[in-house]
C-alpha positions as CSV (number, residue, x, y, z in Angstrom):
1,M,-3.4,1.2,143.2
2,D,-2.3,4.7,142.2
3,Y,1.3,5.0,143.5
4,S,1.4,8.7,142.6
5,Q,-0.5,9.2,145.8
6,F,2.8,8.8,147.7
7,L,3.9,12.1,146.2
8,L,1.3,13.9,148.2
9,M,3.1,12.9,151.4
10,R,5.6,15.6,151.0
11,D,6.7,15.9,154.6
12,E,6.9,12.2,155.2
13,L,8.9,11.5,152.0
14,S,11.4,14.2,152.8
15,L,11.9,12.8,156.3
16,I,12.2,9.2,155.0
17,A,15.0,10.5,152.6
18,V,16.8,12.0,155.6
19,I,16.6,8.8,157.6
20,V,17.8,6.6,154.6
21,I,20.8,8.9,154.0
22,L,21.8,8.9,157.7
23,F,21.4,5.1,157.8
24,I,23.8,4.7,154.9
25,A,26.2,7.3,156.1
26,D,26.4,5.5,159.5
27,L,28.0,2.6,157.7
28,F,30.9,4.7,156.7
29,M,31.3,6.2,160.2
30,S,31.8,2.9,162.0
31,P,35.1,1.8,163.5
32,D,35.6,-0.9,160.8
33,N,36.1,1.7,158.1
34,H,38.9,3.5,160.0
35,K,41.6,0.9,160.3
36,R,44.3,3.4,161.4
37,D,42.9,4.3,164.8
38,G,39.8,2.1,165.0
39,K,37.6,5.0,166.1
40,P,34.3,6.1,164.5
41,V,33.9,9.5,162.9
42,L,31.9,11.9,165.1
43,N,29.6,13.7,162.6
44,T,27.0,15.9,164.2
45,F,26.9,18.2,161.2
46,L,25.4,15.8,158.7
47,P,22.1,15.0,160.6
48,I,21.7,18.7,161.5
49,A,22.3,19.8,157.9
50,L,19.9,17.2,156.5
51,L,17.2,18.0,159.1
52,L,17.6,21.7,158.4
53,I,17.2,21.2,154.7
54,H,14.1,19.1,155.4
55,T,12.6,21.8,157.6
56,I,13.2,24.5,155.1
57,I,11.7,22.4,152.3
58,T,8.5,21.6,154.3
59,I,8.1,24.8,156.3
60,V,5.7,26.5,153.9
61,P,2.3,24.9,154.4
62,G,1.1,23.0,151.4
63,P,-2.5,22.7,150.1
64,E,-5.0,20.4,151.7
65,V,-4.5,16.8,150.3
66,S,-6.1,13.4,150.8
67,A,-4.6,10.1,149.8
68,F,-5.3,6.3,150.1
69,G,-9.0,6.7,150.3
70,G,-8.9,9.3,153.1
71,M,-6.5,7.4,155.4
72,Y,-3.9,10.1,154.9
73,I,-5.0,13.8,155.2
74,N,-2.8,16.8,155.3
75,S,-3.9,20.4,155.7
76,P,-1.9,23.6,156.3
77,V,-2.4,23.6,160.0
78,Q,-1.0,20.0,160.2
79,S,2.0,21.0,158.1
80,I,2.6,23.9,160.6
81,V,2.6,21.4,163.5
82,K,5.0,19.1,161.7
83,S,7.4,22.0,161.0
84,I,7.3,23.0,164.7
85,L,8.2,19.4,165.7
86,S,11.1,19.4,163.1
87,V,12.5,22.7,164.6
88,G,12.3,21.1,168.1
89,T,14.1,18.0,166.9
90,L,16.8,20.2,165.2
91,I,17.5,21.9,168.6
92,V,17.7,18.5,170.3
93,F,20.3,17.3,167.8
94,L,22.3,20.5,168.5
95,M,22.2,19.9,172.2
96,A,23.1,16.2,171.8
97,H,26.6,17.0,170.4
98,V,28.4,17.0,173.7
99,W,26.6,13.8,174.7
100,M,27.6,12.1,171.4
101,R,31.2,13.1,172.1
102,R,31.4,10.7,175.0
103,E,33.5,7.7,174.1
104,E,30.7,5.1,174.8
105,N,28.4,6.9,172.4
106,H,30.6,7.3,169.4
107,I,29.7,4.0,167.9
108,K,26.0,4.6,168.7
109,Q,25.5,8.0,167.2
110,G,23.9,6.7,164.0
111,E,21.4,4.8,166.0
112,F,20.5,7.9,168.0
113,Y,19.7,10.0,165.0
114,V,17.9,7.3,163.1
115,L,15.8,6.3,166.2
116,T,14.9,10.0,166.9
117,L,13.9,10.7,163.3
118,S,11.9,7.4,163.2
119,T,9.8,8.6,166.2
120,L,9.3,11.9,164.4
121,L,8.1,10.1,161.3
122,G,5.6,8.2,163.4
123,M,4.3,11.6,164.8
124,Y,4.0,12.8,161.2
125,F,1.7,9.8,160.4
126,M,-0.3,10.4,163.6
127,I,-0.9,14.1,162.8
128,S,-2.0,13.3,159.2
129,A,-4.1,10.3,160.0
130,G,-7.7,10.2,158.7
131,H,-8.2,6.7,159.8
132,F,-7.6,5.0,163.1
133,L,-5.4,2.3,161.5
134,M,-3.0,5.0,160.2
135,F,-3.2,6.7,163.6
136,F,-2.2,3.6,165.5
137,I,0.6,2.7,163.1
138,G,2.0,6.3,163.6
139,L,1.6,6.0,167.4
140,E,3.6,2.8,167.6
141,T,6.2,4.0,165.1
142,A,6.7,6.9,167.5
143,S,6.6,4.9,170.7
144,I,8.8,1.8,170.1
145,P,12.0,3.7,169.0
146,M,11.4,6.1,172.0
147,A,11.8,3.2,174.4
148,A,15.2,2.5,172.8
149,L,16.1,6.1,173.2
150,V,15.1,6.2,176.9
151,A,17.4,3.2,177.5
152,F,20.2,4.5,175.3
153,D,22.7,4.6,178.2
154,K,22.2,0.9,178.6
155,Y,25.1,0.4,181.0
156,R,23.7,3.0,183.4
157,Q,21.2,1.3,185.7
158,Q,18.8,4.3,185.8
159,S,18.6,4.5,182.1
160,A,17.9,0.7,181.7
161,E,15.3,1.0,184.4
162,A,13.7,4.0,182.8
163,G,13.6,2.1,179.4
164,A,11.8,-0.9,181.1
165,K,9.3,1.4,182.8
166,Y,8.6,3.3,179.6
167,I,8.1,0.2,177.4
168,L,5.8,-1.4,179.9
169,T,3.6,1.7,180.3
170,A,3.7,2.2,176.6
171,M,2.5,-1.3,176.0
172,F,-0.2,-1.0,178.6
173,S,-1.5,2.3,177.3
174,S,-1.4,1.1,173.7
175,A,-3.5,-2.0,174.7
176,L,-6.1,0.3,176.4
177,L,-6.2,2.6,173.4
178,L,-6.5,-0.3,170.9
179,F,-9.3,-1.8,173.0
180,G,-11.1,1.5,172.8
181,L,-10.6,1.6,169.0
182,S,-12.1,-2.0,168.7
183,L,-15.2,-0.8,170.6
184,I,-15.4,2.2,168.2
185,Y,-15.3,-0.1,165.3
186,G,-17.7,-2.5,166.8
187,T,-20.4,0.2,167.5
188,T,-19.9,2.3,164.3
189,G,-18.6,-0.2,161.7
190,T,-15.9,2.1,160.5
191,L,-12.5,3.6,161.5
192,Y,-12.6,6.6,159.2
193,F,-12.6,9.9,161.2
194,E,-15.2,11.5,158.8
195,D,-17.6,8.5,159.0
196,I,-17.6,7.8,162.7
197,P,-19.6,10.9,164.0
198,A,-22.7,10.0,162.0
199,A,-22.9,6.6,163.9
200,L,-22.2,8.0,167.4
201,D,-25.3,8.2,169.7
202,G,-23.5,8.2,173.1
203,N,-24.5,4.7,174.2
204,A,-22.7,2.9,177.0
205,L,-20.2,1.1,174.7
206,Q,-19.3,4.3,172.9
207,V,-18.7,6.1,176.2
208,M,-16.5,3.2,177.2
209,A,-14.7,3.3,173.9
210,F,-13.9,7.0,174.5
211,V,-12.7,6.3,178.1
212,F,-10.3,3.6,176.9
213,F,-9.1,5.8,174.0
214,F,-8.6,8.8,176.2
215,S,-6.8,6.7,178.9
216,G,-4.3,5.5,176.2
217,M,-3.7,9.1,175.0
218,G,-3.5,10.3,178.6
219,F,-0.4,8.0,179.1
220,K,1.3,9.5,176.0
221,I,0.6,13.1,177.2
222,S,1.4,12.4,180.9
223,L,-1.9,13.6,182.2
224,V,-3.0,12.8,185.8
225,P,-3.8,10.0,186.7
226,F,-1.8,8.5,183.8
227,H,1.4,10.2,184.8
228,L,3.1,7.9,187.2
229,W,5.8,6.8,184.8
230,T,6.9,10.3,183.9
231,A,9.2,11.4,186.8
232,D,11.2,8.1,186.9
233,V,11.6,7.9,183.1
234,Y,12.6,11.6,182.8
235,E,15.1,11.2,185.6
236,G,16.6,8.0,184.2
237,S,16.7,9.0,180.6
238,P,19.7,10.9,179.1
239,S,18.8,14.6,179.4
240,T,18.7,15.0,175.6
241,V,16.1,12.3,175.3
242,T,14.2,13.7,178.3
243,A,14.1,17.1,176.4
244,Y,12.7,15.3,173.3
245,L,10.1,13.5,175.4
246,S,8.9,16.5,177.2
247,V,8.3,18.7,174.2
248,I,8.2,16.9,170.8
249,S,6.3,13.8,171.9
250,K,3.9,15.7,174.2
251,G,3.2,18.4,171.6
252,S,2.3,16.0,168.8
253,A,0.1,13.8,171.0
254,A,-1.8,16.8,172.4
255,F,-2.5,18.1,168.8
256,V,-3.6,14.7,167.6
257,L,-5.9,14.3,170.6
258,M,-7.6,17.6,169.8
259,I,-8.0,16.5,166.1
260,V,-9.7,13.2,167.2
261,L,-12.0,14.9,169.7
262,I,-13.1,17.5,167.3
263,K,-13.5,15.3,164.2
264,V,-14.5,11.9,165.7
265,F,-16.1,12.6,169.1
266,A,-17.9,15.8,168.2
267,P,-21.4,14.3,169.0
268,M,-20.1,13.4,172.5
269,V,-18.7,16.9,173.2
270,T,-20.5,17.1,176.6
271,E,-19.0,13.8,177.8
272,W,-15.4,14.5,176.7
273,Q,-15.4,18.1,177.9
274,T,-16.6,16.9,181.4
275,V,-13.8,14.3,181.6
276,L,-11.2,16.8,180.3
277,Y,-12.4,19.4,182.8
278,W,-11.4,17.3,185.9
279,I,-8.3,15.9,184.2
280,I,-7.0,19.4,183.6
281,I,-7.6,20.4,187.3
282,L,-5.9,17.3,188.6
283,S,-2.9,17.5,186.2
284,I,-2.1,21.2,186.8
285,T,-2.7,21.1,190.6
286,L,-1.1,17.8,191.6
287,A,1.9,18.3,189.2
288,N,2.6,21.7,190.7
289,L,2.4,20.4,194.3
290,F,4.8,17.5,193.6
291,A,7.2,19.8,191.7
292,L,7.5,21.9,194.9
293,R,9.2,18.9,196.6
294,Q,11.8,18.0,193.9
295,Q,15.5,18.4,194.3
296,N,16.6,16.7,191.1
297,L,16.1,19.2,188.2
298,Q,15.1,16.5,185.7
299,R,12.3,15.3,188.1
300,L,11.3,18.9,188.7
301,M,11.0,19.4,184.9
302,A,9.0,16.2,184.7
303,F,6.3,17.5,187.0
304,S,6.6,20.8,185.2
305,S,5.8,19.1,181.9
306,I,2.8,17.3,183.4
307,S,1.5,20.7,184.6
308,Q,2.2,22.2,181.2
309,A,0.3,19.4,179.6
310,G,-2.7,20.4,181.7
311,Y,-2.4,24.0,180.4
312,I,-2.2,22.7,176.8
313,M,-5.4,20.8,177.3
314,L,-7.2,24.1,177.9
315,G,-6.9,24.6,174.2
316,V,-8.4,21.2,173.6
317,I,-11.4,21.7,175.9
318,A,-12.3,24.9,174.2
319,G,-12.8,23.0,170.9
320,T,-12.8,26.2,168.8
321,P,-10.5,27.6,166.1
322,M,-9.1,29.9,168.8
323,G,-8.5,26.9,171.0
324,M,-6.5,25.1,168.2
325,T,-4.5,28.3,167.4
326,S,-3.7,28.8,171.1
327,L,-2.7,25.1,171.5
328,I,-0.2,25.3,168.6
329,Y,1.1,28.6,169.7
330,Y,1.5,27.3,173.2
331,V,3.4,24.3,172.0
332,L,5.7,26.5,169.9
333,I,6.6,28.8,172.8
334,Y,6.8,25.8,175.2
335,L,9.2,24.2,172.8
336,F,11.8,27.0,172.9
337,A,11.5,27.6,176.6
338,N,11.6,24.0,177.7
339,L,14.4,23.1,175.4
340,G,16.3,26.1,176.6
341,V,16.1,24.8,180.1
342,F,17.1,21.3,179.1
343,T,20.1,22.6,177.0
344,V,21.5,24.2,180.2
345,I,20.7,21.1,182.3
346,N,22.4,18.9,179.6
347,I,25.6,20.9,179.3
348,V,26.0,21.2,183.0
349,M,25.4,17.5,183.5
350,Q,27.9,16.6,180.7
351,R,30.6,18.9,182.1
352,S,30.2,18.4,185.8
353,G,27.8,15.4,186.3
354,K,25.6,17.6,188.6
355,V,21.8,17.8,188.3
356,T,20.3,18.7,191.7
357,L,19.0,22.0,192.8
358,T,21.8,22.6,195.4
359,D,24.4,21.9,192.7
360,Y,23.3,25.0,190.9
361,N,24.0,27.2,193.9
362,G,26.2,30.1,192.8
363,L,26.1,29.1,189.1
364,Y,25.9,32.8,188.2
365,T,29.3,33.5,189.7
366,T,31.0,31.0,187.5
367,N,28.8,30.7,184.4
368,P,26.8,34.0,184.2
369,R,25.6,33.5,180.6
370,L,24.2,30.1,181.2
371,A,22.5,31.3,184.4
372,F,20.9,34.2,182.5
373,L,19.6,32.1,179.6
374,M,18.3,29.5,182.1
375,T,16.4,32.4,183.9
376,L,15.0,33.7,180.7
377,A,13.6,30.2,179.8
378,L,12.2,29.6,183.3
379,F,10.5,33.0,183.3
380,S,8.9,32.1,180.0
381,L,7.7,28.8,181.3
382,A,6.3,30.5,184.4
383,G,4.3,33.0,182.2
384,I,6.0,36.1,183.5
385,P,5.5,39.2,181.3
386,P,6.9,40.3,178.9
387,F,8.3,36.9,178.0
388,A,6.7,34.8,175.3
389,G,5.3,32.3,177.8
390,F,3.0,35.0,179.2
391,F,1.3,35.5,175.8
392,S,0.9,31.7,175.2
393,K,-0.8,31.4,178.6
394,F,-3.0,34.5,177.9
395,F,-4.2,33.1,174.6
396,I,-4.9,29.6,175.9
397,F,-6.7,30.9,179.0
398,A,-8.7,33.3,176.7
399,A,-9.7,30.4,174.5
400,A,-11.1,28.3,177.4
401,F,-12.7,31.4,179.0
402,H,-14.6,32.3,175.8
403,S,-15.9,28.7,175.7
404,G,-17.5,29.2,179.1
405,F,-14.9,27.5,181.4
406,H,-14.5,30.4,183.8
407,L,-13.9,28.5,187.0
408,L,-11.4,26.2,185.2
409,V,-9.4,29.3,184.0
410,F,-9.4,30.7,187.5
411,I,-8.0,27.5,188.9
412,A,-5.3,27.5,186.2
413,L,-4.4,31.1,187.1
414,V,-4.0,30.2,190.7
415,N,-1.8,27.3,189.7
416,T,0.3,29.6,187.6
417,V,1.1,31.5,190.7
418,L,2.0,28.3,192.5
419,S,4.3,27.2,189.7
420,L,6.3,30.5,190.1
421,Y,7.6,29.1,193.4
422,Y,9.5,26.2,192.0
423,Y,10.7,28.0,188.9
424,L,12.0,30.8,191.1
425,R,13.7,28.3,193.4
426,V,16.0,27.4,190.5
427,V,16.7,31.1,189.9
428,K,17.3,31.7,193.6
429,S,19.9,28.8,193.6
430,M,21.8,30.3,190.7
431,Y,21.8,33.9,191.8
432,I,21.3,34.1,195.6
433,N,22.4,30.9,197.3
434,K,26.1,30.6,198.0
435,S,28.3,27.6,197.5
436,D,31.8,26.8,198.6
437,E,32.2,24.6,195.5
438,P,30.1,26.0,192.7
439,I,30.0,24.4,189.3
440,A,33.3,25.2,187.7
441,A,33.4,27.7,184.8
442,F,33.5,26.1,181.4
443,R,33.1,27.1,177.7
444,S,30.2,25.6,175.8
445,D,30.8,24.1,172.3
446,N,29.4,25.8,169.2
447,Y,26.5,23.4,168.8
448,T,25.3,24.0,172.4
449,R,25.7,27.8,171.8
450,A,23.6,27.5,168.6
451,S,20.9,25.6,170.5
452,L,20.8,28.2,173.2
453,L,20.8,31.0,170.6
454,I,17.8,29.5,168.8
455,C,15.8,29.0,172.0
456,T,16.6,32.5,173.3
457,A,15.7,34.0,169.9
458,G,12.4,32.1,169.9
459,I,11.4,33.3,173.3
460,I,12.2,36.9,172.5
461,V,10.9,37.0,168.9
462,L,7.6,35.2,169.7
463,S,7.0,37.7,172.6
464,I,6.8,40.6,170.0
465,A,5.9,39.0,166.7
466,S,2.1,38.8,166.7
467,V,2.2,37.8,163.1
468,V,3.1,34.2,164.2
469,Y,-0.2,33.8,166.1
470,E,-2.2,35.4,163.3
471,S,-0.6,33.1,160.7
472,I,-1.5,30.0,162.7
473,D,-5.1,31.4,163.3
474,Q,-6.0,31.6,159.7
475,F,-5.6,27.8,159.2
476,S,-7.2,26.6,162.4
477,F,-10.6,24.9,162.6
478,G,-12.9,23.8,165.5
479,L,-16.2,22.2,166.3
């Protein structure tokens, strides 16, 4: 075996180095090493600095490489997606600082950073998989630590319940997906992405294999009807973990699904586009209808994320280079907008313990800056011009429209108008609704400010910098 092939895994090796350094550093931040007061050292700066260095080192897309007989493949577009996920994780670490300052989390801070980066490493492997074995290893590497993160507040009943629900649904979805992979292997004799299409003829077993595979991925992306775990898990998880779940996990799974459908199931394009067509309609419509009824902001954002997943799938169903570019661009803008909303939700929850819609009544009177930034992010999620979310929706609608899905795009547009209602409900609570006891004024810490600054800058810059879309477009590929 040529061990020099490991050097081709630039992104993964860099991230593994960060994980190892943090794992060792955690030994010296434990209470046993501080005999004077018996308290662990709170060190948010170290993981942020290491992840920032990792992101800077890997942000420039490298050349296309293949290793381990084609099991590992990395191209510039895959490097771009990995960098987007790294930036999102960096924002999550910034917003986690206040949560880590809580006394019960001091001793667990090392576990939080290592578990989060372990899930990110699994997503890296998924994105660069050229073989279903590598894909499944990456999927499980991302899923199992995520269950621990969901149940991180183990002494809080909702968090423990959310962790149990997540691990059970993750096990069930993985079993379905693995059964689909076994059918693929049984009917084609290979698990290499490049070799499978030649052996696909659309027989009943292969259609069943696709259905099981897609069902497993549907759970990961929270598509209807595989979404039932989402609201409970999002509500019960710590808000920082919910933010990570809603963007980083969803974005990576959506991109990987597109890669598999384009590379592996290309001969069955008619079948998977038909399935995806109805899944998109159900996901966008039902999620928006359920979001209208929510009072808890984390549950509201859960159904919002299901709806957003439906929009992301418009890029997948297009199956073109434009569809891939639009998907990546959409995930990038969605990352900044959604994490901006969750940063505000997180800091308000940590300072006041409030998370319902009525709790936000009159927020503008006591915390005008937070209310303004929340509004900016919500307007972007809703797709209101001239914010970045408008352009992400425009491009992804255009990709699906150019591929002939005219009615689907129209239904998505109608649902965009519907989503305005529940996003604007939050804005109405902050600016118009009165409260005798509004959330008290407070000052955010520097890490939270940095998180909000990055999200706001991303929303504004991406609404005027067309070079970002063009840069992604030159590396995209399709059917």
